[in-house]
C-alpha positions as CSV (number, residue, x, y, z in Angstrom):
1,M,-53.1,11.6,-136.8
2,L,-53.1,9.9,-140.2
3,P,-54.8,6.7,-139.0
4,V,-57.6,8.8,-137.5
5,T,-58.2,10.9,-140.7
6,H,-57.5,8.4,-143.4
7,G,-57.7,4.9,-141.8
8,V,-55.2,2.2,-140.8
9,A,-54.8,0.7,-144.3
10,H,-54.0,4.0,-145.9
11,T,-51.5,4.7,-143.1
12,R,-49.7,1.4,-143.6
13,L,-49.5,2.0,-147.4
14,Q,-48.0,5.5,-146.8
15,L,-45.5,4.1,-144.3
16,L,-44.3,1.6,-146.9
17,L,-44.1,4.3,-149.6
18,Y,-42.2,6.7,-147.4
19,T,-39.8,3.9,-146.4
20,V,-39.0,3.3,-150.0
21,L,-38.5,7.0,-150.5
22,L,-36.3,7.1,-147.4
23,T,-34.2,4.3,-148.7
24,L,-33.5,6.2,-151.9
25,V,-32.7,9.5,-150.0
26,T,-30.3,7.8,-147.6
27,L,-28.3,6.5,-150.6
28,M,-27.7,10.1,-151.8
29,P,-24.7,10.8,-149.6
30,F,-22.8,7.9,-151.1
31,L,-24.0,8.6,-154.7
32,T,-22.8,12.2,-154.4
33,H,-19.5,11.1,-152.9
34,M,-20.1,12.8,-149.6
35,S,-19.7,9.5,-147.7
36,G,-17.9,6.3,-148.2
37,L,-18.4,2.5,-148.3
38,L,-18.9,2.2,-144.6
39,Y,-21.9,4.5,-144.7
40,L,-23.3,2.7,-147.8
41,V,-23.1,-0.7,-146.1
42,A,-24.7,0.6,-142.9
43,A,-27.4,2.4,-144.9
44,L,-28.2,-0.6,-147.0
45,G,-28.4,-2.9,-143.9
46,L,-30.6,-0.5,-141.9
47,N,-32.8,0.2,-144.9
48,A,-33.3,-3.5,-145.4
49,G,-34.5,-3.8,-141.8
50,F,-36.8,-0.8,-142.2
51,L,-38.3,-2.2,-145.4
52,Y,-38.8,-5.5,-143.7
53,Y,-40.8,-3.9,-140.9
54,A,-42.7,-1.7,-143.3
55,L,-43.7,-4.7,-145.5
56,A,-44.6,-6.8,-142.4
57,L,-46.8,-3.9,-141.2
58,K,-48.5,-3.6,-144.5
59,I,-49.1,-7.4,-144.9
60,T,-49.9,-8.5,-141.3
61,A,-52.1,-7.0,-138.6
62,R,-50.1,-8.1,-135.5
63,E,-50.9,-5.8,-132.7
64,E,-47.3,-5.3,-131.4
65,L,-45.8,-4.5,-134.8
66,P,-46.6,-0.7,-135.0
67,M,-44.6,-0.1,-131.8
68,R,-41.8,-2.3,-133.0
69,V,-41.6,-0.2,-136.2
70,F,-41.6,2.9,-134.1
71,H,-38.7,1.7,-131.9
72,F,-36.8,0.5,-134.9
73,S,-37.2,3.9,-136.6
74,V,-35.6,5.6,-133.6
75,T,-32.7,3.2,-133.5
76,Y,-32.4,3.4,-137.3
77,L,-31.8,7.1,-137.1
78,M,-29.2,6.7,-134.4
79,W,-27.2,4.1,-136.3
80,L,-27.5,5.9,-139.6
81,F,-26.1,9.1,-138.2
82,A,-23.5,7.2,-136.3
83,A,-22.4,5.5,-139.5
84,L,-22.3,8.8,-141.2
85,L,-20.1,10.3,-138.5
86,V,-17.7,7.3,-138.3
87,D,-17.5,7.2,-142.1
88,H,-16.5,10.9,-142.1
89,Y,-13.9,10.7,-139.2
90,L,-12.4,7.3,-139.9
91,P,-9.9,8.5,-142.6
92,M,-8.7,11.2,-140.2
93,L,-8.1,8.7,-137.4
94,R,-6.2,6.4,-139.8
95,G,-4.1,9.3,-141.0
96,S,-3.0,10.4,-137.6
97,A,-1.6,7.0,-136.6
């Protein structure tokens, strides 16, 4: 909807700004000691990939890039939540052995 109402260039800028904000928000579980180092490493790696795609989308006009960003965003969420779960349950698994 945003590209229709505000144009493609504005949408690409908003995607980049939201990705930067998302990067900061996904670091909060580690900064508030709700998750550990495993989550931090996964979040930093995934956010680096997302920022790469957002910058590439802002800079270039390749036709296949918007769908690649969309597909990455879906897998990004899956891996981020998986890292959060593994980070939470890993100490319990180590303690039971």
